[in-house]
C-alpha positions, -999 to +999 in steps of 0.1 A: -532-125+485-540-115+521-578-112+523-609-117+544-634-142+531-670-151+539-674-189+541-704-210+535-700-247+542-722-278+540-720-313+554-742-343+559-765-328+584-766-291+575-748-260+566-733-229+581-713-197+575-686-175+590-656-155+581-619-164+577-587-144+570-561-160+548-528-143+543-491-140+553-490-178+559-518-177+584-555-188+585-577-173+612-615-173+615-648-183+631-682-197+622-717-192+636-716-228+648-691-218+675-661-231+655-627-213+656-600-217+630-563-212+634-536-225+611-508-221+587-502-226+550-477-222+522-481-218+485-466-246+463-472-251+425-503-229+424-519-245+455-523-236+492-512-264+514-513-265+552-532-274+583-559-257+604-569-264+640-607-264+642-618-259+678-652-257+695-649-239+728-686-243+736-690-277+720-720-283+698-730-302+666-708-302+635-724-301+600-713-337+597-739-345+624-713-353+651-719-339+686-687-326+702-680-317+738-667-282+749-631-277+738-632-303+711-604-299+685-598-313+651-569-310+627-579-302+591-555-306+561-560-281+533-549-285+497-567-259+476-559-240+444-544-206+450-576-190+435-598-209+461-620-177+465-635-181+431-669-194+443-662-231+436-666-257+463-634-267+481-634-299+502-620-307+536-623-338+558-633-332+594-630-363+616-634-386+586-664-367+572-664-346+540-674-309+542-677-286+512-667-250+516-672-220+494-651-189+499-664-154+489-636-128+490-648-097+509-616-077+503-578-076+505-559-068+536-527-048+534 
């Protein structure tokens, strides 16, 4: 299941893209809006469940429209189907705002 994914996400005020690794119980990635992702997950009943710290070392504007200062950090809960990389939109809540994310599997990682 360990793989690298391209991500495309959209919120109230825009969209963005990046890359994320999901495997071995870890989630690590970045996006072009200066976001950094680091978290853990476990598989349960055909779903991935976990939490991801979303940080913005340089600050900026989220796709939700919220401006954030340098070093802003958010905790994001995930609860996705195990086949989340199938091109369907998965949803997350970032600081109370909904964001849709599509994962496109680039390739497996051994």
